[in-house]
C-alpha positions in Angstrom: 138.7 250.8 151.2 140.3 253.7 153.3 143.5 255.4 152.5 144.9 254.0 155.8 143.9 250.4 155.0 145.5 250.8 151.7 148.8 252.1 152.9 149.0 249.4 155.6 148.1 246.6 153.3 150.9 244.0 152.3 150.5 244.3 148.6 150.9 248.3 148.9 153.9 247.9 151.4 155.7 245.6 149.1 155.0 247.8 146.1 156.3 250.9 148.1 159.5 248.9 149.1 160.0 247.9 145.6 159.7 251.4 144.3 161.8 252.9 146.9 164.7 250.3 146.5 164.4 250.6 142.5 164.7 254.3 142.8 167.9 254.0 144.7 169.3 251.4 142.3 168.3 253.7 139.3 170.1 256.8 141.0 173.3 254.8 141.6 173.3 253.2 138.1 172.6 256.3 136.3 176.2 257.3 137.0 177.3 254.5 134.6 174.3 255.3 132.1 173.0 251.7 133.0 169.3 251.1 133.4 168.3 248.8 136.4 167.0 246.3 134.0 170.2 246.0 132.1 172.1 245.7 135.3 169.8 242.8 136.1 170.7 241.1 132.9 174.6 241.7 133.3 174.3 240.1 137.0 172.4 237.3 135.6 175.1 236.6 132.8 178.2 237.4 134.9 179.1 233.7 135.3 179.9 233.6 131.8 177.6 230.8 131.0 175.3 231.5 128.2 171.5 231.7 128.9 168.7 231.3 126.6 166.2 234.2 126.2 163.6 232.1 128.1 166.0 231.3 131.0 167.1 234.9 131.3 163.4 236.3 131.1 162.6 234.1 134.3 165.7 235.4 136.2 165.2 239.0 135.4 161.7 239.1 135.6 161.0 240.4 132.3 158.5 239.3 129.6 160.1 237.9 126.4 159.1 240.9 124.6 160.6 243.4 126.9 163.8 241.3 127.4 164.3 241.0 123.5 164.3 244.9 123.4 166.6 245.1 126.3 169.1 242.7 124.8 169.1 244.3 121.4 169.9 247.8 123.1 172.5 245.9 125.1 174.1 244.2 122.1 174.3 247.7 120.4 176.3 248.8 123.6 178.5 245.8 123.2 177.4 244.8 126.7 176.3 241.3 125.7 176.2 239.2 122.5 174.2 236.2 121.3 175.7 233.1 120.0 174.1 229.9 118.5 174.4 226.9 121.1 176.8 224.5 119.7 174.7 221.5 121.3 171.6 222.8 119.7 171.6 224.7 116.7 167.9 226.0 117.2 169.0 227.7 120.4 170.7 231.0 120.7 172.6 231.8 124.0 173.0 235.3 125.5 176.5 236.0 127.0 178.1 239.0 128.9 181.0 240.6 126.9 184.1 241.8 128.5 183.0 245.4 128.3 179.7 244.2 130.1 182.0 242.7 132.8 184.0 245.9 133.1 180.7 247.9 133.4 179.3 245.6 135.9 182.4 245.9 138.2 182.4 249.6 137.9 178.7 249.6 139.0 179.5 247.9 142.3 181.4 250.9 143.9 178.0 252.8 143.2 176.1 249.9 144.6 177.8 249.4 147.8 176.3 252.7 149.3 172.7 251.5 148.4 173.3 248.0 149.9 174.8 249.7 153.1 171.8 252.0 153.4 169.3 248.9 153.1 171.3 247.1 155.8 171.5 250.1 158.0 167.7 250.1 158.2 167.2 246.7 159.6 169.4 244.7 162.2 170.8 241.5 161.0 168.0 239.3 162.5 165.3 241.4 160.9 167.1 241.4 157.5 167.5 237.6 157.6 163.8 237.2 158.7 162.8 239.7 155.8 164.8 237.7 153.4 163.0 234.4 154.4 159.7 236.0 154.5 160.1 237.2 150.9 161.5 234.0 149.6 158.4 232.4 151.3 156.1 234.7 149.5 158.0 234.0 146.2 157.5 230.2 146.7 161.3 229.4 147.1 
């Protein structure tokens, strides 16, 4: 496979777009000392409803092992907390803390320029089409 055929392949272009967007998110969130992975966990929990680790791992696209370490670090920072499910004592739910909600709100001001930058690169029709195509690729 030539370099040109690689750099024009769909898997490569998707990986490159992911890397670019992840880098922009990382730079914006660094101002609040929050890794992108922690931000995704906070966003998944922001409704206030607790999630099991299994549910959370599916939403934030992490293995259970990686998520367990992330949640441990976030618990140490008081961003989230674990609580036994009252309906099923075998289950433990993860919840966002008040401090986690405050941090998430502060992050939005840093992330707005990232969103604006992404939107400026595509016209609204292209953005809607890209969104639909990505959902299709993800089986949604």
